[in-house]
C-alpha positions as CSV (number, residue, x, y, z in Angstrom):
1,M,292.5,134.8,194.5
2,S,291.3,136.2,191.2
3,T,292.6,134.2,188.3
4,R,292.1,137.0,185.8
5,N,293.6,140.2,187.4
6,W,297.0,139.6,188.6
7,Q,298.2,143.3,188.7
8,G,299.9,144.3,192.1
9,K,299.0,140.8,193.7
10,H,301.8,139.9,196.2
11,I,302.7,136.3,195.4
12,T,305.4,134.1,196.9
13,V,307.0,131.4,194.7
14,A,308.6,128.6,196.7
15,G,311.8,127.2,195.1
16,L,314.1,127.9,192.3
17,G,314.3,125.3,189.5
18,V,312.6,123.8,186.6
19,S,309.1,124.9,187.8
20,G,309.7,127.7,190.2
21,I,311.6,130.0,187.7
22,P,309.1,129.8,184.9
23,A,306.2,130.4,187.4
24,A,307.9,133.4,188.7
25,R,308.5,134.9,185.3
26,V,304.8,134.1,184.1
27,L,303.5,135.9,187.2
28,H,305.8,138.9,187.0
29,G,304.7,139.1,183.4
30,L,301.2,139.3,184.5
31,G,301.9,142.3,186.8
32,A,302.2,140.4,190.0
33,V,304.7,141.5,192.7
34,V,306.7,138.3,193.0
35,T,309.2,137.1,195.7
36,V,310.9,133.8,195.2
37,V,312.1,132.0,198.5
38,N,314.6,129.1,198.3
39,D,316.2,127.0,200.9
40,G,319.5,126.7,199.3
41,D,322.1,129.5,198.9
42,D,324.8,127.9,196.8
43,E,326.6,129.3,193.6
44,R,324.0,128.0,191.2
45,A,321.0,129.5,193.3
46,R,322.8,132.8,193.5
47,A,323.3,132.9,189.6
48,Q,319.6,132.0,189.3
49,A,318.6,134.7,191.7
50,A,320.7,137.3,189.8
51,E,318.9,136.7,186.6
52,L,315.6,137.0,188.4
53,E,316.4,140.1,190.2
54,A,317.7,141.7,186.9
55,E,314.1,141.2,185.6
56,G,312.6,142.9,188.7
57,I,311.6,139.7,190.6
58,A,312.9,139.7,194.3
59,V,314.6,136.6,195.6
60,R,315.2,135.5,199.2
61,L,318.0,132.7,199.4
62,G,318.6,130.5,202.5
63,D,315.2,131.3,204.0
64,G,312.4,129.1,202.6
65,A,310.6,128.9,205.9
66,T,309.3,132.4,206.4
67,L,306.3,133.8,204.6
68,P,307.1,137.1,203.0
69,E,304.8,139.9,204.6
70,G,301.7,140.7,202.5
71,T,301.8,137.3,200.7
72,E,298.3,136.6,199.1
73,L,299.1,133.3,197.3
74,V,301.9,130.7,197.4
75,V,302.9,129.0,194.2
76,T,305.2,126.1,195.1
77,A,307.7,123.9,193.2
78,P,306.0,120.4,193.4
79,G,308.9,118.8,195.2
80,W,308.5,120.9,198.4
81,K,307.0,118.7,201.1
82,P,303.6,119.5,202.8
83,D,305.0,119.8,206.1
84,K,307.5,122.7,205.2
85,P,307.0,125.7,207.8
86,L,306.3,128.0,204.8
87,F,303.1,126.1,204.2
88,A,302.1,126.0,207.9
89,A,302.5,129.8,208.0
90,A,300.5,130.2,204.8
91,A,297.7,128.1,206.3
92,E,297.7,130.2,209.5
93,A,297.5,133.3,207.4
94,G,294.7,132.0,205.2
95,V,296.9,132.0,202.2
96,E,296.3,129.4,199.5
97,V,299.0,127.1,198.1
98,W,299.2,126.2,194.5
99,G,301.6,124.3,192.4
100,D,302.7,125.0,188.9
101,V,300.1,122.6,187.6
102,E,297.4,124.4,189.4
103,L,298.7,127.8,188.1
104,A,298.6,126.4,184.5
105,W,295.2,125.2,185.0
106,R,293.9,128.6,186.3
107,L,295.6,130.4,183.5
108,R,294.4,128.3,180.6
109,G,292.2,130.1,178.2
110,R,293.4,133.4,179.8
111,D,293.3,135.4,176.5
112,G,289.9,134.5,175.5
113,R,291.1,131.4,173.5
114,E,289.3,128.0,174.0
115,A,291.2,126.1,176.5
116,A,292.4,122.7,175.2
117,P,291.0,119.8,177.3
118,W,293.6,117.6,179.3
119,L,294.0,114.0,179.2
120,A,295.8,113.3,182.3
121,V,298.0,110.2,183.3
122,T,299.5,109.3,186.7
123,G,300.8,106.1,188.5
124,T,303.7,104.8,190.1
125,N,305.3,103.5,186.9
126,G,304.7,104.0,183.2
127,K,303.6,107.5,183.2
128,T,306.1,108.9,180.6
129,T,305.7,106.1,178.2
130,T,301.8,106.1,178.2
131,V,301.6,110.0,177.9
132,R,304.0,109.8,174.9
133,M,302.0,106.9,173.3
134,L,298.7,109.0,173.8
135,A,300.2,111.9,172.1
136,S,301.4,109.9,169.2
137,I,297.9,108.4,168.8
138,L,296.3,111.9,169.1
139,Q,298.7,113.2,166.4
140,A,298.0,110.2,164.2
141,A,294.3,111.4,164.6
142,G,295.2,114.7,163.1
143,L,294.9,116.7,166.3
144,K,297.4,119.3,167.4
145,T,298.7,118.1,170.8
146,A,301.8,117.9,172.9
147,A,303.2,115.8,175.7
148,V,303.2,118.0,178.7
149,G,303.4,118.2,182.5
150,N,306.2,116.1,184.0
151,I,307.5,115.5,180.5
152,G,308.2,117.5,177.2
153,V,306.7,120.8,176.9
154,S,306.2,122.9,180.0
155,L,302.4,123.2,181.0
156,L,302.8,127.0,181.4
157,D,304.3,127.2,177.9
158,A,301.5,125.1,176.6
159,V,298.5,127.0,178.0
160,L,300.2,130.5,177.5
161,G,302.2,130.2,174.4
162,D,301.2,131.1,170.9
163,E,300.6,127.5,169.7
164,K,297.0,126.4,169.9
165,Y,296.4,122.7,170.9
166,D,293.2,120.6,170.3
167,V,294.0,118.5,173.4
168,L,297.0,118.1,175.8
169,A,298.5,114.7,176.9
170,V,299.4,115.5,180.6
171,E,301.8,113.5,182.8
172,L,301.2,114.3,186.5
173,S,303.2,113.0,189.5
174,S,301.7,112.7,193.1
175,Y,303.6,115.7,194.0
176,Q,301.9,117.8,191.3
177,L,298.6,116.5,192.1
178,H,298.9,117.3,195.7
179,W,299.3,120.9,194.9
180,A,296.5,121.0,192.2
181,P,293.2,121.3,193.9
182,S,291.0,122.6,191.1
183,L,292.3,120.5,188.2
184,R,289.4,118.8,186.3
185,A,290.5,116.8,183.4
186,H,288.3,115.6,180.4
187,S,289.5,112.0,181.2
188,A,292.4,110.5,183.3
189,A,294.2,107.3,184.1
190,V,295.8,105.9,187.1
191,L,298.0,103.3,185.7
192,N,299.2,101.3,188.9
193,L,299.8,101.9,192.6
194,A,302.8,100.7,194.7
195,P,304.7,102.3,197.5
196,D,306.9,105.2,196.4
197,H,307.8,108.6,197.7
198,L,306.3,107.6,201.2
199,D,308.8,110.0,202.8
200,W,307.2,112.8,201.1
201,H,303.5,111.8,201.4
202,G,304.0,110.4,205.0
203,S,301.9,107.1,204.2
204,M,300.6,104.9,201.4
205,E,297.1,106.3,202.1
206,A,298.2,109.8,201.5
207,Y,300.2,108.8,198.4
208,A,297.2,107.0,196.8
209,A,294.9,110.0,197.9
210,D,297.1,112.2,196.0
211,K,297.1,110.0,192.8
212,G,293.4,109.9,193.0
213,R,293.1,113.5,192.8
214,V,293.4,113.0,189.1
215,Y,290.0,111.8,188.7
216,E,288.3,114.6,190.5
217,G,285.8,116.2,188.2
218,N,286.4,114.0,185.2
219,T,284.0,114.6,182.6
220,V,284.1,111.5,180.2
221,A,286.2,108.7,181.6
222,C,288.1,107.5,184.6
223,V,290.5,104.9,183.3
224,Y,291.9,102.3,185.9
225,N,293.8,99.1,185.9
226,A,291.8,96.2,186.2
227,A,294.7,94.2,187.6
228,D,295.3,96.7,190.1
229,P,292.0,97.1,192.5
230,A,293.4,100.2,194.3
231,T,293.2,102.2,191.1
232,E,289.4,101.2,190.7
233,D,288.9,102.1,194.3
234,L,290.2,105.6,193.5
235,V,287.6,105.9,190.8
236,R,284.8,104.8,193.1
237,A,285.8,107.5,195.6
238,A,286.0,110.3,193.0
239,D,283.6,113.0,192.6
240,V,283.0,113.2,188.8
241,E,280.7,114.8,186.4
242,E,277.4,113.1,185.7
243,G,277.8,110.6,182.9
244,C,281.6,110.1,183.4
245,R,282.3,106.4,183.0
246,A,284.8,104.0,184.7
247,I,286.9,102.3,182.0
248,G,289.2,99.4,182.8
249,F,292.1,98.0,180.9
250,T,293.5,94.5,181.2
251,L,295.9,92.2,179.7
252,G,293.3,89.5,179.5
253,T,290.0,89.4,177.7
254,P,288.0,92.4,178.3
255,G,284.7,92.7,179.9
256,P,282.0,95.4,179.0
257,S,283.4,98.8,179.5
258,Q,287.1,97.6,179.3
259,L,289.9,97.3,176.8
260,G,292.1,94.3,176.7
261,V,293.8,91.5,174.6
262,V,292.2,88.8,172.6
263,E,294.3,86.4,170.4
264,G,297.2,88.9,169.8
265,L,294.8,91.9,169.4
266,L,294.2,95.1,171.5
267,V,290.5,95.3,171.5
268,D,287.9,97.9,172.7
269,R,284.6,96.8,174.6
270,A,284.2,100.3,176.1
271,F,283.6,102.9,173.2
272,V,281.3,100.7,170.9
273,P,277.7,100.9,170.4
274,D,276.9,97.4,172.0
275,R,279.6,96.8,174.7
276,Q,277.9,93.6,175.9
277,R,278.2,91.8,172.6
278,Q,280.7,93.8,170.4
279,A,284.4,94.6,170.5
280,Q,286.5,96.9,168.4
281,E,289.9,95.8,167.1
282,L,292.4,98.6,167.6
283,A,295.9,97.2,167.0
284,E,298.0,94.1,167.1
285,V,300.2,93.3,170.1
286,A,303.1,93.5,167.7
287,D,302.3,97.1,166.9
288,V,303.5,97.9,170.6
289,Q,307.4,98.0,170.8
290,P,308.6,96.6,173.0
291,S,305.7,94.1,173.5
292,A,306.4,93.4,177.1
293,P,303.3,93.0,179.3
294,H,303.5,96.2,181.3
295,N,304.2,98.2,178.0
296,I,301.0,96.5,176.5
297,A,299.1,97.8,179.6
298,N,300.6,101.3,178.9
299,A,299.3,101.2,175.4
300,L,295.8,100.2,176.5
301,A,295.6,102.9,179.0
302,A,296.7,105.4,176.2
303,A,294.2,103.9,173.8
304,A,291.4,104.2,176.3
305,L,292.1,107.9,176.9
306,A,292.3,108.4,173.1
307,R,289.0,106.6,172.6
308,A,287.4,108.7,175.4
309,F,288.4,111.7,173.4
310,G,286.8,110.3,170.2
311,V,289.7,109.0,168.2
312,E,289.2,106.5,165.6
313,P,290.5,102.8,165.9
314,S,292.8,103.3,162.9
315,A,294.5,106.3,164.7
316,V,295.2,104.0,167.8
317,R,297.0,101.5,165.5
318,D,298.9,104.1,163.6
319,G,300.0,106.1,166.7
320,L,301.2,102.9,168.5
321,R,303.3,101.8,165.4
322,A,304.8,105.2,165.1
323,F,305.6,105.3,168.8
324,R,309.3,104.7,170.0
325,P,310.0,104.6,173.8
326,D,312.7,106.8,175.4
327,A,316.1,105.4,176.0
328,H,316.7,103.1,179.0
329,R,313.2,101.6,179.2
330,I,313.4,98.0,178.4
331,E,315.8,99.0,175.5
332,H,317.5,96.0,173.7
333,V,321.1,97.0,173.4
334,A,322.7,94.1,171.7
335,E,323.0,90.3,171.5
336,V,326.3,88.8,172.3
337,D,327.0,85.1,172.0
338,G,323.3,84.4,171.8
339,V,322.5,86.4,175.0
340,A,320.4,89.4,174.9
341,Y,321.3,92.6,176.9
342,V,318.4,94.9,177.9
343,D,318.6,98.3,179.5
344,D,315.9,99.1,181.8
345,S,317.8,101.8,183.9
346,K,314.4,103.5,184.3
347,A,313.3,100.8,186.7
348,T,314.1,102.7,189.8
349,N,311.8,101.1,192.1
350,T,310.5,97.6,193.0
351,H,307.3,97.9,191.2
352,A,309.0,99.0,187.8
353,A,311.7,96.2,188.3
354,E,309.0,93.5,188.8
355,A,307.3,94.5,185.7
356,S,310.7,94.3,183.7
357,L,311.6,91.0,185.2
358,A,308.1,89.5,184.2
359,A,308.9,90.2,180.6
360,Y,311.9,87.8,180.2
361,E,313.2,84.3,181.2
362,P,315.8,83.1,182.0
363,I,317.4,86.2,183.2
364,V,320.8,87.3,184.7
365,W,319.7,90.4,186.8
366,I,321.9,93.4,187.5
367,A,320.5,95.3,190.4
368,G,321.3,97.7,193.1
369,G,321.6,101.2,194.0
370,L,319.9,103.5,196.4
371,A,316.8,101.7,197.8
372,K,314.9,104.8,199.1
373,G,313.5,102.8,202.1
374,A,312.2,100.0,199.9
375,T,312.2,96.4,200.8
376,F,312.7,93.6,198.2
377,D,311.3,90.3,199.5
378,E,308.2,90.4,197.3
379,L,310.0,91.4,194.2
380,V,312.6,88.5,194.8
381,R,309.7,85.9,195.6
382,K,307.8,86.8,192.6
383,S,310.8,86.7,190.2
384,A,312.9,84.0,191.6
385,K,312.0,81.2,189.0
386,R,313.1,83.4,186.2
387,L,316.7,84.1,187.6
388,R,319.7,82.4,186.2
389,G,321.9,84.7,188.3
390,V,322.2,88.0,189.8
391,V,325.0,90.7,189.9
392,L,324.7,93.4,192.5
393,I,326.1,96.9,192.7
394,G,325.5,100.0,194.7
395,A,325.2,101.4,198.1
396,D,322.1,99.3,199.2
397,R,322.8,96.0,197.5
398,E,322.9,94.1,200.7
399,L,319.0,94.5,201.0
400,I,318.6,92.7,197.7
401,R,321.3,90.0,198.6
402,D,319.4,89.3,202.0
403,A,316.0,88.9,200.1
404,L,317.7,86.5,197.7
405,A,319.2,84.5,200.4
406,R,315.6,84.3,201.9
407,H,313.6,83.6,198.8
408,A,316.0,82.4,196.0
409,P,319.0,80.7,197.9
410,E,319.9,78.6,194.8
411,V,320.5,81.4,192.5
412,P,324.2,82.3,192.1
413,V,324.8,85.9,193.3
414,V,327.8,88.0,192.5
415,D,328.3,90.9,195.0
416,L,330.6,93.4,193.4
417,D,330.9,95.6,196.6
418,R,331.4,98.6,194.6
419,T,329.7,102.1,194.2
420,D,332.0,103.7,191.6
421,T,330.9,104.2,188.1
422,G,333.5,101.8,186.9
423,A,331.4,99.0,188.5
424,M,329.1,98.8,185.6
425,P,331.7,97.2,183.0
426,A,332.5,94.7,185.7
427,A,329.0,94.0,186.3
428,V,328.4,93.3,182.6
429,R,331.3,91.0,182.4
430,E,330.1,89.1,185.5
431,A,326.7,88.8,184.0
432,A,328.1,87.5,180.8
433,G,329.9,84.6,182.7
434,L,326.6,83.6,184.3
435,A,324.5,83.9,181.2
436,R,323.9,81.0,178.7
437,P,322.7,81.4,175.2
438,G,319.0,82.3,175.1
439,D,319.3,84.2,178.4
440,T,318.6,87.8,178.8
441,V,320.9,89.9,180.8
442,L,318.8,92.8,182.3
443,L,319.7,96.0,184.0
444,A,316.6,96.6,186.1
445,P,318.2,98.0,189.3
446,A,315.0,98.5,191.4
447,C,316.9,101.3,193.0
448,A,317.7,104.9,192.3
449,S,320.9,105.9,190.6
450,M,322.4,108.8,192.6
451,D,324.8,106.6,194.8
452,M,327.0,106.0,191.6
453,F,325.6,108.0,188.8
454,V,324.0,111.6,188.1
455,N,320.7,110.0,186.9
456,Y,319.2,106.8,185.7
457,N,320.2,107.9,182.0
458,K,323.9,107.8,183.0
459,R,323.5,104.6,184.5
460,G,321.9,103.1,181.3
461,E,324.5,104.7,179.2
462,A,327.2,103.1,181.3
463,F,325.4,99.7,180.9
464,A,325.0,100.0,177.0
465,D,328.6,101.1,176.7
466,A,329.8,98.1,178.5
467,V,327.8,95.8,176.4
468,R,329.0,97.4,173.2
469,E,332.6,96.9,174.6
470,L,332.0,93.4,175.3
471,A,330.4,92.8,171.9
472,A,333.4,94.2,170.1
473,E,335.7,92.0,172.0
474,R,333.9,89.0,171.2
475,A,333.0,89.8,167.5
């Protein structure tokens, strides 16, 4: 499939939505004959289809399994699972399947402009925060950049728009990487690996392999987490350009070719003239807000990618100082009667919740929701000594309750047995009753939110509203 001449090419776009619709429009604008196929045929899909059809783009609703006749390329929304019949039909016909990231990669520099290098970030948790930190550091260095991919600016807009970027900070999910076979980043990081989306990938091995694609063809640096050997294993397995280096980050004292922490300072022993005997101060731990351990790790990964791109130490410091995390990510809401209330509604899996729980002590933990097939024994076992009490809500709360009974039987547990949105104010009040001055009431559900809320943002907002109501009552 030529990436230069799209005129008259018959391309099937799989899926309406945030990636499918822009891809269809871009390809149509390049002269391709585009057909969008979609499993759903609801009111929203029909409205989207009507808009596309008015622009000359064909849409087939309720039939996402059949490959349209004459298809020369399939461009899929990242969420479509690899075992879809459409993809089996494409393979049988010898038709390639790309995702929106692959399409953007192929289209970069199309109009003769020099293509901006990509600094890519993936991992089970922390991707968005790390990419936004990276963009802040690059901006502090005076570079024209944007946070793109699974966040912020659309990748297609970034590579085809009028804005000329020096470098892009790119967040990539395992779904996106699965469908991006030719992506070759300047440098990339895998922050961590823990079981997630296994229903989509089929196994932990397949999930890890898709994450590892981010390292393929890297030219300068493959950044890995020294505390997570699986990420280093992915670096070892990657086929990279000659001279590309493995760069670790650690919350401890860094060795050569690593970034780490020494006496309250973030330091670099990777991008210095003599990494055996020399370290470069980049920032203070206090420059990273909040200074929770997993957020410090995010900052070190962002700093490593920026340093790989040649950014000066002062820009790392200034960028981290300027950065503020998105809402619902270990966000301090209020202090009431000497108890801190922290919203980490974004902790939608056990790995994220474990990192959140490790940042505080003692804790009254509000947890529960949709488990997505997760188990909670390891999380509870590691966190048991930090828990003052637990308040459970949501559809799969009994899984957490059973793990607590096995590994923390002495910890008081309040099971609200509720899945309505009004459960959150009750949960906050129950948590306040368990907490003592100096404690932290932490919303880190370890579960998805859709049993009770539209998304994790709404869940976090409900928590914050309930905390503010409690504060007003006790003022």
